[in-house]
Jmol script that loads the backbone (N, CA, C; Angstrom):
load data "model"
ATOM      1  N   MET A   1      91.973 131.795  91.251  1.00  0.00           N
ATOM      2  CA  MET A   1      91.119 131.502  92.402  1.00  0.00           C
ATOM      3  C   MET A   1      89.763 130.953  91.922  1.00  0.00           C
ATOM      4  N   THR A   2      89.198 131.404  90.872  1.00  0.00           N
ATOM      5  CA  THR A   2      87.862 130.992  90.522  1.00  0.00           C
ATOM      6  C   THR A   2      87.812 129.452  90.281  1.00  0.00           C
ATOM      7  N   PRO A   3      88.811 128.905  89.541  1.00  0.00           N
ATOM      8  CA  PRO A   3      88.725 127.351  89.442  1.00  0.00           C
ATOM      9  C   PRO A   3      88.752 126.699  90.715  1.00  0.00           C
ATOM     10  N   LEU A   4      89.501 127.124  91.758  1.00  0.00           N
ATOM     11  CA  LEU A   4      89.546 126.464  92.982  1.00  0.00           C
ATOM     12  C   LEU A   4      88.197 126.578  93.620  1.00  0.00           C
ATOM     13  N   ALA A   5      87.624 127.688  93.588  1.00  0.00           N
ATOM     14  CA  ALA A   5      86.180 127.904  94.198  1.00  0.00           C
ATOM     15  C   ALA A   5      85.222 127.018  93.493  1.00  0.00           C
ATOM     16  N   THR A   6      85.184 126.934  92.192  1.00  0.00           N
ATOM     17  CA  THR A   6      84.144 126.212  91.554  1.00  0.00           C
ATOM     18  C   THR A   6      84.356 124.674  91.704  1.00  0.00           C
ATOM     19  N   ASN A   7      85.593 124.281  91.633  1.00  0.00           N
ATOM     20  CA  ASN A   7      85.894 122.795  91.915  1.00  0.00           C
ATOM     21  C   ASN A   7      85.571 122.418  93.394  1.00  0.00           C
ATOM     22  N   LEU A   8      85.907 123.366  94.324  1.00  0.00           N
ATOM     23  CA  LEU A   8      85.601 123.050  95.751  1.00  0.00           C
ATOM     24  C   LEU A   8      84.066 122.962  95.892  1.00  0.00           C
ATOM     25  N   TYR A   9      83.234 123.846  95.394  1.00  0.00           N
ATOM     26  CA  TYR A   9      81.972 123.847  95.449  1.00  0.00           C
ATOM     27  C   TYR A   9      81.280 122.547  94.850  1.00  0.00           C
ATOM     28  N   SER A  10      81.825 122.150  93.739  1.00  0.00           N
ATOM     29  CA  SER A  10      81.289 120.982  93.068  1.00  0.00           C
ATOM     30  C   SER A  10      81.524 119.844  93.848  1.00  0.00           C
ATOM     31  N   ALA A  11      82.819 119.664  94.494  1.00  0.00           N
ATOM     32  CA  ALA A  11      83.218 118.607  95.316  1.00  0.00           C
ATOM     33  C   ALA A  11      82.331 118.444  96.550  1.00  0.00           C
ATOM     34  N   VAL A  12      82.019 119.547  97.156  1.00  0.00           N
ATOM     35  CA  VAL A  12      81.284 119.634  98.486  1.00  0.00           C
ATOM     36  C   VAL A  12      79.755 119.357  98.237  1.00  0.00           C
ATOM     37  N   MET A  13      79.254 119.801  97.106  1.00  0.00           N
ATOM     38  CA  MET A  13      77.846 119.641  96.715  1.00  0.00           C
ATOM     39  C   MET A  13      77.482 118.281  96.176  1.00  0.00           C
ATOM     40  N   SER A  14      78.465 117.481  95.761  1.00  0.00           N
ATOM     41  CA  SER A  14      78.174 116.181  95.152  1.00  0.00           C
ATOM     42  C   SER A  14      78.090 115.086  96.233  1.00  0.00           C
ATOM     43  N   LYS A  15      77.358 114.054  95.933  1.00  0.00           N
ATOM     44  CA  LYS A  15      77.382 112.908  96.740  1.00  0.00           C
ATOM     45  C   LYS A  15      78.048 111.856  96.069  1.00  0.00           C
ATOM     46  N   TYR A  16      79.071 111.060  96.739  1.00  0.00           N
ATOM     47  CA  TYR A  16      79.833 110.096  96.101  1.00  0.00           C
ATOM     48  C   TYR A  16      79.527 108.717  96.620  1.00  0.00           C
ATOM     49  N   GLY A  17      79.676 107.763  95.812  1.00  0.00           N
ATOM     50  CA  GLY A  17      79.430 106.349  96.205  1.00  0.00           C
ATOM     51  C   GLY A  17      80.396 105.545  95.398  1.00  0.00           C
ATOM     52  N   PHE A  18      80.234 104.270  95.540  1.00  0.00           N
ATOM     53  CA  PHE A  18      81.049 103.304  94.725  1.00  0.00           C
ATOM     54  C   PHE A  18      80.296 101.949  94.391  1.00  0.00           C
ATOM     55  N   VAL A  19      80.671 101.407  93.278  1.00  0.00           N
ATOM     56  CA  VAL A  19      80.091 100.034  92.874  1.00  0.00           C
ATOM     57  C   VAL A  19      81.268  99.117  92.712  1.00  0.00           C
ATOM     58  N   MET A  20      80.926  97.927  92.826  1.00  0.00           N
ATOM     59  CA  MET A  20      81.834  96.923  92.523  1.00  0.00           C
ATOM     60  C   MET A  20      81.677  96.380  91.172  1.00  0.00           C
ATOM     61  N   GLU A  21      82.517  96.770  90.161  1.00  0.00           N
ATOM     62  CA  GLU A  21      82.385  96.332  88.871  1.00  0.00           C
ATOM     63  C   GLU A  21      83.110  94.885  88.684  1.00  0.00           C
ATOM     64  N   PRO A  22      82.563  93.979  87.891  1.00  0.00           N
ATOM     65  CA  PRO A  22      83.128  92.669  87.804  1.00  0.00           C
ATOM     66  C   PRO A  22      84.542  92.730  87.178  1.00  0.00           C
ATOM     67  N   LEU A  23      84.758  93.695  86.248  1.00  0.00           N
ATOM     68  CA  LEU A  23      86.039  93.584  85.446  1.00  0.00           C
ATOM     69  C   LEU A  23      87.055  94.634  86.105  1.00  0.00           C
ATOM     70  N   THR A  24      86.675  95.741  86.511  1.00  0.00           N
ATOM     71  CA  THR A  24      87.449  96.790  86.983  1.00  0.00           C
ATOM     72  C   THR A  24      87.700  96.943  88.533  1.00  0.00           C
ATOM     73  N   GLY A  25      86.674  96.237  89.260  1.00  0.00           N
ATOM     74  CA  GLY A  25      86.721  96.320  90.715  1.00  0.00           C
ATOM     75  C   GLY A  25      86.002  97.521  91.249  1.00  0.00           C
ATOM     76  N   PRO A  26      86.317  98.176  92.244  1.00  0.00           N
ATOM     77  CA  PRO A  26      85.513  99.238  92.738  1.00  0.00           C
ATOM     78  C   PRO A  26      85.691 100.508  91.990  1.00  0.00           C
ATOM     79  N   THR A  27      84.541 101.114  91.658  1.00  0.00           N
ATOM     80  CA  THR A  27      84.504 102.305  90.842  1.00  0.00           C
ATOM     81  C   THR A  27      83.710 103.309  91.465  1.00  0.00           C
ATOM     82  N   CYS A  28      84.245 104.588  91.401  1.00  0.00           N
ATOM     83  CA  CYS A  28      83.535 105.654  92.127  1.00  0.00           C
ATOM     84  C   CYS A  28      82.377 106.244  91.238  1.00  0.00           C
ATOM     85  N   LEU A  29      81.360 106.757  91.884  1.00  0.00           N
ATOM     86  CA  LEU A  29      80.158 107.281  91.274  1.00  0.00           C
ATOM     87  C   LEU A  29      79.924 108.698  91.827  1.00  0.00           C
ATOM     88  N   THR A  30      79.389 109.543  91.017  1.00  0.00           N
ATOM     89  CA  THR A  30      78.967 110.871  91.545  1.00  0.00           C
ATOM     90  C   THR A  30      77.392 111.029  91.242  1.00  0.00           C
ATOM     91  N   GLU A  31      76.768 111.334  92.385  1.00  0.00           N
ATOM     92  CA  GLU A  31      75.392 111.380  92.339  1.00  0.00           C
ATOM     93  C   GLU A  31      74.917 112.880  92.157  1.00  0.00           C
ATOM     94  N   LEU A  32      74.145 113.215  91.080  1.00  0.00           N
ATOM     95  CA  LEU A  32      73.699 114.619  90.932  1.00  0.00           C
ATOM     96  C   LEU A  32      72.723 115.005  91.961  1.00  0.00           C
ATOM     97  N   GLN A  33      72.990 116.341  92.399  1.00  0.00           N
ATOM     98  CA  GLN A  33      72.074 116.967  93.426  1.00  0.00           C
ATOM     99  C   GLN A  33      70.802 117.618  92.838  1.00  0.00           C
ATOM    100  N   PHE A  34      70.913 117.786  91.438  1.00  0.00           N
ATOM    101  CA  PHE A  34      69.887 118.530  90.713  1.00  0.00           C
ATOM    102  C   PHE A  34      69.305 117.601  89.627  1.00  0.00           C
ATOM    103  N   SER A  35      68.316 118.125  89.007  1.00  0.00           N
ATOM    104  CA  SER A  35      67.689 117.421  87.839  1.00  0.00           C
ATOM    105  C   SER A  35      68.781 117.596  86.700  1.00  0.00           C
ATOM    106  N   VAL A  36      68.730 116.620  85.755  1.00  0.00           N
ATOM    107  CA  VAL A  36      69.635 116.645  84.566  1.00  0.00           C
ATOM    108  C   VAL A  36      69.601 117.951  83.829  1.00  0.00           C
ATOM    109  N   ARG A  37      68.551 118.535  83.624  1.00  0.00           N
ATOM    110  CA  ARG A  37      68.411 119.780  82.928  1.00  0.00           C
ATOM    111  C   ARG A  37      69.047 120.866  83.735  1.00  0.00           C
ATOM    112  N   THR A  38      68.704 120.977  84.982  1.00  0.00           N
ATOM    113  CA  THR A  38      69.428 121.962  85.859  1.00  0.00           C
ATOM    114  C   THR A  38      70.872 121.852  85.883  1.00  0.00           C
ATOM    115  N   TYR A  39      71.313 120.604  86.092  1.00  0.00           N
ATOM    116  CA  TYR A  39      72.811 120.380  86.158  1.00  0.00           C
ATOM    117  C   TYR A  39      73.489 120.751  84.856  1.00  0.00           C
ATOM    118  N   GLY A  40      72.888 120.462  83.740  1.00  0.00           N
ATOM    119  CA  GLY A  40      73.446 120.846  82.550  1.00  0.00           C
ATOM    120  C   GLY A  40      73.611 122.376  82.362  1.00  0.00           C
ATOM    121  N   ILE A  41      72.511 123.099  82.755  1.00  0.00           N
ATOM    122  CA  ILE A  41      72.599 124.606  82.582  1.00  0.00           C
ATOM    123  C   ILE A  41      73.609 125.095  83.532  1.00  0.00           C
ATOM    124  N   CYS A  42      73.631 124.712  84.757  1.00  0.00           N
ATOM    125  CA  CYS A  42      74.558 125.233  85.840  1.00  0.00           C
ATOM    126  C   CYS A  42      76.045 124.802  85.378  1.00  0.00           C
ATOM    127  N   THR A  43      76.231 123.668  84.931  1.00  0.00           N
ATOM    128  CA  THR A  43      77.571 123.280  84.496  1.00  0.00           C
ATOM    129  C   THR A  43      78.174 124.239  83.468  1.00  0.00           C
ATOM    130  N   PHE A  44      77.391 124.479  82.414  1.00  0.00           N
ATOM    131  CA  PHE A  44      77.875 125.337  81.333  1.00  0.00           C
ATOM    132  C   PHE A  44      78.129 126.778  81.875  1.00  0.00           C
ATOM    133  N   ARG A  45      77.183 127.262  82.685  1.00  0.00           N
ATOM    134  CA  ARG A  45      77.483 128.626  83.239  1.00  0.00           C
ATOM    135  C   ARG A  45      78.709 128.706  83.982  1.00  0.00           C
ATOM    136  N   VAL A  46      78.991 127.726  84.940  1.00  0.00           N
ATOM    137  CA  VAL A  46      80.127 127.713  85.825  1.00  0.00           C
ATOM    138  C   VAL A  46      81.330 127.570  84.858  1.00  0.00           C
ATOM    139  N   MET A  47      81.292 126.704  83.901  1.00  0.00           N
ATOM    140  CA  MET A  47      82.442 126.529  83.022  1.00  0.00           C
ATOM    141  C   MET A  47      82.802 127.788  82.306  1.00  0.00           C
ATOM    142  N   TYR A  48      81.814 128.579  81.705  1.00  0.00           N
ATOM    143  CA  TYR A  48      82.075 129.749  81.059  1.00  0.00           C
ATOM    144  C   TYR A  48      82.613 130.821  81.963  1.00  0.00           C
ATOM    145  N   ILE A  49      82.063 130.881  83.156  1.00  0.00           N
ATOM    146  CA  ILE A  49      82.615 131.840  84.075  1.00  0.00           C
ATOM    147  C   ILE A  49      84.002 131.572  84.616  1.00  0.00           C
ATOM    148  N   THR A  50      84.280 130.358  84.836  1.00  0.00           N
ATOM    149  CA  THR A  50      85.642 129.943  85.191  1.00  0.00           C
ATOM    150  C   THR A  50      86.620 130.170  84.017  1.00  0.00           C
ATOM    151  N   ARG A  51      86.413 129.690  82.859  1.00  0.00           N
ATOM    152  CA  ARG A  51      87.196 129.970  81.801  1.00  0.00           C
ATOM    153  C   ARG A  51      87.416 131.436  81.437  1.00  0.00           C
ATOM    154  N   GLY A  52      86.294 132.122  81.438  1.00  0.00           N
ATOM    155  CA  GLY A  52      86.477 133.584  81.195  1.00  0.00           C
ATOM    156  C   GLY A  52      87.181 134.301  82.218  1.00  0.00           C
ATOM    157  N   SER A  53      87.173 134.012  83.495  1.00  0.00           N
ATOM    158  CA  SER A  53      88.018 134.648  84.436  1.00  0.00           C
ATOM    159  C   SER A  53      89.485 134.277  84.241  1.00  0.00           C
ATOM    160  N   LEU A  54      89.776 132.998  83.812  1.00  0.00           N
ATOM    161  CA  LEU A  54      91.178 132.695  83.515  1.00  0.00           C
ATOM    162  C   LEU A  54      91.701 133.464  82.266  1.00  0.00           C
ATOM    163  N   ILE A  55      90.885 133.691  81.269  1.00  0.00           N
ATOM    164  CA  ILE A  55      91.369 134.267  80.058  1.00  0.00           C
ATOM    165  C   ILE A  55      91.529 135.804  80.393  1.00  0.00           C
ATOM    166  N   LEU A  56      90.585 136.368  81.243  1.00  0.00           N
ATOM    167  CA  LEU A  56      90.837 137.753  81.655  1.00  0.00           C
ATOM    168  C   LEU A  56      92.099 137.924  82.425  1.00  0.00           C
ATOM    169  N   ALA A  57      92.401 137.076  83.392  1.00  0.00           N
ATOM    170  CA  ALA A  57      93.615 137.141  84.164  1.00  0.00           C
ATOM    171  C   ALA A  57      94.818 137.085  83.288  1.00  0.00           C
ATOM    172  N   ASP A  58      94.913 136.132  82.338  1.00  0.00           N
ATOM    173  CA  ASP A  58      96.040 135.927  81.461  1.00  0.00           C
ATOM    174  C   ASP A  58      96.142 137.200  80.534  1.00  0.00           C
ATOM    175  N   ALA A  59      94.978 137.744  80.128  1.00  0.00           N
ATOM    176  CA  ALA A  59      95.088 138.964  79.232  1.00  0.00           C
ATOM    177  C   ALA A  59      95.662 140.195  80.002  1.00  0.00           C
ATOM    178  N   ILE A  60      95.271 140.251  81.269  1.00  0.00           N
ATOM    179  CA  ILE A  60      95.854 141.336  82.097  1.00  0.00           C
ATOM    180  C   ILE A  60      97.362 141.208  82.292  1.00  0.00           C
ATOM    181  N   VAL A  61      97.803 140.045  82.578  1.00  0.00           N
ATOM    182  CA  VAL A  61      99.187 139.772  82.672  1.00  0.00           C
ATOM    183  C   VAL A  61      99.972 139.977  81.332  1.00  0.00           C
ATOM    184  N   LEU A  62      99.344 139.655  80.253  1.00  0.00           N
ATOM    185  CA  LEU A  62      99.982 139.897  78.914  1.00  0.00           C
ATOM    186  C   LEU A  62     100.087 141.333  78.687  1.00  0.00           C
ATOM    187  N   VAL A  63      99.032 142.138  78.923  1.00  0.00           N
ATOM    188  CA  VAL A  63      99.044 143.574  78.668  1.00  0.00           C
ATOM    189  C   VAL A  63     100.064 144.261  79.543  1.00  0.00           C
ATOM    190  N   LEU A  64     100.093 143.816  80.869  1.00  0.00           N
ATOM    191  CA  LEU A  64     101.183 144.424  81.727  1.00  0.00           C
ATOM    192  C   LEU A  64     102.596 143.999  81.354  1.00  0.00           C
ATOM    193  N   THR A  65     102.751 142.914  80.789  1.00  0.00           N
ATOM    194  CA  THR A  65     104.067 142.542  80.188  1.00  0.00           C
ATOM    195  C   THR A  65     104.447 143.366  79.047  1.00  0.00           C
ATOM    196  N   TRP A  66     103.442 143.595  78.131  1.00  0.00           N
ATOM    197  CA  TRP A  66     103.697 144.440  77.032  1.00  0.00           C
ATOM    198  C   TRP A  66     104.101 145.905  77.545  1.00  0.00           C
ATOM    199  N   ILE A  67     103.312 146.432  78.424  1.00  0.00           N
ATOM    200  CA  ILE A  67     103.610 147.807  78.829  1.00  0.00           C
ATOM    201  C   ILE A  67     105.123 147.821  79.461  1.00  0.00           C
ATOM    202  N   LYS A  68     105.362 146.935  80.356  1.00  0.00           N
ATOM    203  CA  LYS A  68     106.740 146.864  80.912  1.00  0.00           C
ATOM    204  C   LYS A  68     107.758 146.728  79.947  1.00  0.00           C
ATOM    205  N   THR A  69     107.572 145.883  78.826  1.00  0.00           N
ATOM    206  CA  THR A  69     108.521 145.659  77.805  1.00  0.00           C
ATOM    207  C   THR A  69     108.789 146.866  76.951  1.00  0.00           C
ATOM    208  N   PHE A  70     107.651 147.621  76.721  1.00  0.00           N
ATOM    209  CA  PHE A  70     107.791 148.859  76.003  1.00  0.00           C
ATOM    210  C   PHE A  70     108.545 149.887  76.663  1.00  0.00           C
ATOM    211  N   GLY A  71     108.442 149.890  78.036  1.00  0.00           N
ATOM    212  CA  GLY A  71     109.343 150.891  78.880  1.00  0.00           C
ATOM    213  C   GLY A  71     110.779 150.396  78.684  1.00  0.00           C
ATOM    214  N   HIS A  72     111.024 149.145  78.870  1.00  0.00           N
ATOM    215  CA  HIS A  72     112.451 148.698  78.684  1.00  0.00           C
ATOM    216  C   HIS A  72     113.048 149.018  77.287  1.00  0.00           C
ATOM    217  N   TRP A  73     112.200 148.828  76.297  1.00  0.00           N
ATOM    218  CA  TRP A  73     112.554 149.106  74.836  1.00  0.00           C
ATOM    219  C   TRP A  73     112.911 150.563  74.728  1.00  0.00           C
ATOM    220  N   LYS A  74     112.069 151.473  75.252  1.00  0.00           N
ATOM    221  CA  LYS A  74     112.266 152.962  75.248  1.00  0.00           C
ATOM    222  C   LYS A  74     113.577 153.179  75.922  1.00  0.00           C
ATOM    223  N   SER A  75     113.826 152.723  77.081  1.00  0.00           N
ATOM    224  CA  SER A  75     115.103 152.969  77.799  1.00  0.00           C
ATOM    225  C   SER A  75     116.311 152.403  76.963  1.00  0.00           C
ATOM    226  N   ALA A  76     116.216 151.342  76.335  1.00  0.00           N
ATOM    227  CA  ALA A  76     117.392 150.848  75.500  1.00  0.00           C
ATOM    228  C   ALA A  76     117.562 151.821  74.372  1.00  0.00           C
ATOM    229  N   ARG A  77     116.542 152.284  73.709  1.00  0.00           N
ATOM    230  CA  ARG A  77     116.710 153.249  72.618  1.00  0.00           C
ATOM    231  C   ARG A  77     117.329 154.575  73.066  1.00  0.00           C
ATOM    232  N   ARG A  78     116.960 154.954  74.285  1.00  0.00           N
ATOM    233  CA  ARG A  78     117.598 156.091  74.767  1.00  0.00           C
ATOM    234  C   ARG A  78     119.141 155.988  75.086  1.00  0.00           C
ATOM    235  N   LEU A  79     119.496 154.784  75.314  1.00  0.00           N
ATOM    236  CA  LEU A  79     120.949 154.544  75.518  1.00  0.00           C
ATOM    237  C   LEU A  79     121.567 154.140  74.253  1.00  0.00           C
ATOM    238  N   SER A  80     120.950 154.343  73.002  1.00  0.00           N
ATOM    239  CA  SER A  80     121.456 153.996  71.672  1.00  0.00           C
ATOM    240  C   SER A  80     121.826 152.525  71.556  1.00  0.00           C
ATOM    241  N   MET A  81     121.052 151.667  72.297  1.00  0.00           N
ATOM    242  CA  MET A  81     121.249 150.260  72.024  1.00  0.00           C
ATOM    243  C   MET A  81     120.439 149.843  70.950  1.00  0.00           C
ATOM    244  N   ARG A  82     120.850 148.972  70.066  1.00  0.00           N
ATOM    245  CA  ARG A  82     119.997 148.574  68.952  1.00  0.00           C
ATOM    246  C   ARG A  82     119.240 147.218  69.362  1.00  0.00           C
ATOM    247  N   VAL A  83     118.086 147.394  69.888  1.00  0.00           N
ATOM    248  CA  VAL A  83     117.249 146.286  70.257  1.00  0.00           C
ATOM    249  C   VAL A  83     115.842 146.524  69.640  1.00  0.00           C
ATOM    250  N   SER A  84     115.417 145.485  68.890  1.00  0.00           N
ATOM    251  CA  SER A  84     114.122 145.683  68.332  1.00  0.00           C
ATOM    252  C   SER A  84     113.058 145.327  69.314  1.00  0.00           C
ATOM    253  N   LEU A  85     111.831 145.892  69.076  1.00  0.00           N
ATOM    254  CA  LEU A  85     110.731 145.733  69.968  1.00  0.00           C
ATOM    255  C   LEU A  85     110.282 144.199  69.987  1.00  0.00           C
ATOM    256  N   THR A  86     110.403 143.564  68.827  1.00  0.00           N
ATOM    257  CA  THR A  86     110.069 142.154  68.698  1.00  0.00           C
ATOM    258  C   THR A  86     111.013 141.309  69.561  1.00  0.00           C
ATOM    259  N   MET A  87     112.363 141.593  69.569  1.00  0.00           N
ATOM    260  CA  MET A  87     113.190 140.901  70.489  1.00  0.00           C
ATOM    261  C   MET A  87     112.807 141.068  71.952  1.00  0.00           C
ATOM    262  N   CYS A  88     112.488 142.260  72.313  1.00  0.00           N
ATOM    263  CA  CYS A  88     112.098 142.445  73.690  1.00  0.00           C
ATOM    264  C   CYS A  88     110.869 141.655  74.046  1.00  0.00           C
ATOM    265  N   LEU A  89     109.899 141.699  73.167  1.00  0.00           N
ATOM    266  CA  LEU A  89     108.624 140.863  73.397  1.00  0.00           C
ATOM    267  C   LEU A  89     108.944 139.483  73.504  1.00  0.00           C
ATOM    268  N   LEU A  90     109.842 138.883  72.580  1.00  0.00           N
ATOM    269  CA  LEU A  90     110.111 137.540  72.742  1.00  0.00           C
ATOM    270  C   LEU A  90     110.852 137.128  73.953  1.00  0.00           C
ATOM    271  N   ARG A  91     111.727 138.099  74.295  1.00  0.00           N
ATOM    272  CA  ARG A  91     112.523 137.937  75.544  1.00  0.00           C
ATOM    273  C   ARG A  91     111.612 137.877  76.752  1.00  0.00           C
ATOM    274  N   ASP A  92     110.470 138.674  76.700  1.00  0.00           N
ATOM    275  CA  ASP A  92     109.617 138.752  77.836  1.00  0.00           C
ATOM    276  C   ASP A  92     108.476 137.632  77.821  1.00  0.00           C
ATOM    277  N   GLU A  93     108.738 136.721  76.904  1.00  0.00           N
ATOM    278  CA  GLU A  93     107.859 135.543  76.795  1.00  0.00           C
ATOM    279  C   GLU A  93     106.462 135.668  76.384  1.00  0.00           C
ATOM    280  N   THR A  94     106.151 136.537  75.462  1.00  0.00           N
ATOM    281  CA  THR A  94     104.848 136.694  74.901  1.00  0.00           C
ATOM    282  C   THR A  94     104.406 135.360  74.392  1.00  0.00           C
ATOM    283  N   MET A  95     105.274 134.632  73.718  1.00  0.00           N
ATOM    284  CA  MET A  95     104.911 133.249  73.069  1.00  0.00           C
ATOM    285  C   MET A  95     104.531 132.340  74.178  1.00  0.00           C
ATOM    286  N   PHE A  96     105.145 132.442  75.345  1.00  0.00           N
ATOM    287  CA  PHE A  96     104.734 131.583  76.332  1.00  0.00           C
ATOM    288  C   PHE A  96     103.255 131.736  76.774  1.00  0.00           C
ATOM    289  N   PHE A  97     102.934 133.048  76.885  1.00  0.00           N
ATOM    290  CA  PHE A  97     101.589 133.334  77.265  1.00  0.00           C
ATOM    291  C   PHE A  97     100.567 132.883  76.238  1.00  0.00           C
ATOM    292  N   MET A  98     100.935 133.011  74.915  1.00  0.00           N
ATOM    293  CA  MET A  98     100.045 132.547  73.913  1.00  0.00           C
ATOM    294  C   MET A  98      99.927 130.956  73.866  1.00  0.00           C
ATOM    295  N   ARG A  99     100.889 130.247  74.199  1.00  0.00           N
ATOM    296  CA  ARG A  99     100.809 128.843  74.294  1.00  0.00           C
ATOM    297  C   ARG A  99      99.886 128.425  75.462  1.00  0.00           C
ATOM    298  N   VAL A 100     100.172 129.110  76.640  1.00  0.00           N
ATOM    299  CA  VAL A 100      99.282 128.794  77.754  1.00  0.00           C
ATOM    300  C   VAL A 100      97.836 129.120  77.472  1.00  0.00           C
ATOM    301  N   ARG A 101      97.601 130.122  76.815  1.00  0.00           N
ATOM    302  CA  ARG A 101      96.234 130.566  76.466  1.00  0.00           C
ATOM    303  C   ARG A 101      95.566 129.498  75.413  1.00  0.00           C
ATOM    304  N   LEU A 102      96.430 128.969  74.494  1.00  0.00           N
ATOM    305  CA  LEU A 102      95.827 128.089  73.551  1.00  0.00           C
ATOM    306  C   LEU A 102      95.586 126.757  74.257  1.00  0.00           C
ATOM    307  N   ILE A 103      96.468 126.327  75.081  1.00  0.00           N
ATOM    308  CA  ILE A 103      96.233 125.067  75.837  1.00  0.00           C
ATOM    309  C   ILE A 103      94.943 125.262  76.683  1.00  0.00           C
ATOM    310  N   SER A 104      94.780 126.455  77.267  1.00  0.00           N
ATOM    311  CA  SER A 104      93.593 126.664  78.207  1.00  0.00           C
ATOM    312  C   SER A 104      92.311 126.630  77.313  1.00  0.00           C
ATOM    313  N   LEU A 105      92.304 127.175  76.075  1.00  0.00           N
ATOM    314  CA  LEU A 105      91.143 127.179  75.234  1.00  0.00           C
ATOM    315  C   LEU A 105      90.844 125.812  74.764  1.00  0.00           C
ATOM    316  N   ILE A 106      91.922 124.969  74.456  1.00  0.00           N
ATOM    317  CA  ILE A 106      91.605 123.547  73.909  1.00  0.00           C
ATOM    318  C   ILE A 106      91.139 122.775  74.982  1.00  0.00           C
ATOM    319  N   GLY A 107      91.698 122.779  76.199  1.00  0.00           N
ATOM    320  CA  GLY A 107      91.376 121.869  77.405  1.00  0.00           C
ATOM    321  C   GLY A 107      90.124 122.380  78.019  1.00  0.00           C
TER     322      GLY A 107
END
end "model"
wireframe off; spacefill off
backbone 0.3
color backbone group
């Protein structure tokens, strides 16, 4: 929800225009509502808050997945099924969460 709110705020608070470029045709421009210094400071704060909230949300989902998987693993052990905890974690897609987190950190 945070990325939606920050992107919406940015879109609403910006002024847009266009110029006719000789080679590329019409090109969109964004006019800053703040000084360059203020814009830079605000942009980095918003970016860190947005990414931080996404990382926190993914971490919560990952921890809840681990808790649920551990419960399934204990139930399987009680029934004398030979299932390793590693296989349970892989089955519950821990690697998927790690790839999503890596992509989020890079992008």
